[in-house]
C-alpha positions as CSV (number, residue, x, y, z in Angstrom):
1,M,-90.7,27.7,140.4
2,D,-89.7,24.0,140.1
3,D,-88.5,23.2,136.6
4,P,-88.7,19.5,135.7
5,H,-86.6,19.8,132.5
6,I,-83.1,18.7,132.0
7,H,-81.1,21.5,130.4
8,V,-77.6,22.1,128.8
9,E,-75.1,24.5,130.1
10,R,-74.8,27.8,128.1
11,K,-71.2,27.0,127.3
12,V,-72.1,23.6,125.7
13,L,-68.6,22.9,124.4
14,Q,-67.0,23.5,127.8
15,A,-69.5,21.2,129.7
16,G,-69.1,17.7,130.8
17,A,-66.4,15.3,131.9
18,D,-64.4,15.4,128.6
19,Y,-63.7,19.1,128.9
20,R,-62.8,18.8,132.6
21,N,-60.4,15.9,131.8
22,V,-58.6,18.0,129.2
23,I,-58.2,20.9,131.7
24,A,-57.1,18.5,134.4
25,S,-54.5,16.9,132.2
26,M,-53.2,20.3,131.1
27,F,-53.0,22.0,134.5
28,G,-53.0,19.0,136.9
29,A,-56.2,20.2,138.7
30,V,-59.7,21.2,137.9
31,A,-62.3,23.2,139.9
32,D,-65.4,21.5,141.3
33,A,-68.5,21.7,139.3
34,P,-70.6,24.8,140.2
35,A,-73.8,24.4,142.2
36,V,-75.8,26.5,139.8
37,V,-75.2,27.1,136.0
38,A,-76.6,29.3,133.3
39,T,-78.4,27.3,130.6
40,G,-78.8,27.5,126.9
41,C,-82.4,28.7,127.3
42,G,-81.3,31.6,129.5
43,I,-82.2,30.5,133.0
44,E,-80.1,29.3,135.9
45,V,-80.6,25.8,137.3
46,P,-78.8,23.4,139.6
47,Y,-75.8,21.7,137.9
48,A,-77.5,18.4,138.5
49,M,-80.3,19.4,136.2
50,T,-78.0,19.7,133.2
51,S,-76.6,17.1,130.8
52,P,-74.3,17.2,127.8
53,H,-76.0,14.1,126.4
54,P,-78.8,14.8,123.7
55,E,-80.9,11.9,124.9
56,S,-81.2,13.4,128.4
57,V,-82.0,17.0,127.6
58,T,-85.8,17.7,127.7
59,C,-85.7,21.5,127.4
60,L,-86.5,22.3,123.7
61,A,-84.8,25.8,123.8
62,C,-81.6,24.1,125.3
63,R,-81.7,21.4,122.6
64,E,-81.8,24.1,119.9
65,H,-79.0,26.0,121.6
66,A,-76.8,22.9,121.8
67,A,-77.5,21.9,118.2
68,R,-76.5,25.4,117.0
69,E,-73.4,25.5,119.1
70,H,-72.2,22.0,117.9
71,R,-73.0,23.0,114.2
72,D,-71.1,26.2,114.5
73,F,-68.1,24.5,116.1
74,A,-68.0,21.9,113.3
75,V,-67.9,24.7,110.8
76,Q,-65.1,26.5,112.7
77,V,-63.0,23.2,112.9
78,R,-63.5,22.6,109.2
79,K,-62.3,26.1,108.3
80,L,-59.4,26.2,110.7
81,S,-58.1,22.8,109.8
82,V,-57.4,23.8,106.2
83,M,-55.5,27.0,107.0
84,P,-51.8,27.0,106.4
85,G,-49.9,26.1,109.6
86,S,-52.9,24.2,111.1
87,I,-51.7,21.8,113.8
88,M,-54.7,19.6,113.2
89,T,-54.4,16.7,110.7
90,P,-57.1,16.4,108.1
91,E,-58.1,13.0,109.6
92,D,-58.4,14.5,113.1
93,A,-60.4,17.4,111.8
94,A,-62.7,15.2,109.9
95,K,-63.4,13.1,113.0
96,A,-64.1,16.3,115.1
97,V,-66.4,17.7,112.4
98,E,-68.3,14.5,112.2
99,R,-68.6,14.1,116.0
100,H,-70.0,17.6,116.4
101,Q,-72.3,17.3,113.3
102,D,-73.6,14.1,114.9
103,L,-74.2,15.8,118.2
104,A,-76.0,18.7,116.4
105,R,-78.3,16.2,114.6
106,R,-79.0,14.4,117.9
107,F,-79.8,17.6,119.7
108,G,-81.9,19.0,116.8
């Protein structure tokens, strides 16, 4: 069945160029993008039919999945940033929380 929708990868926070760049900077190499990926709505699609950008995603279930993932991550960052010994400054935590809350709003 041909699916015309653009989806998000199931592991929303590990998708996209930003994540690959972090991994590449840490280890000096990164694997090629997979040909087929699992999506937030539970199907497998070609990698080319996914996007980490809210404006591009047309699958409603994937949009809901991505919004939930970004919202949950923002909550985790907020909680972890105030724990004793946190390596994240309050300013950096606030920026990360705002970025993921914004992505959650845009996906939702």
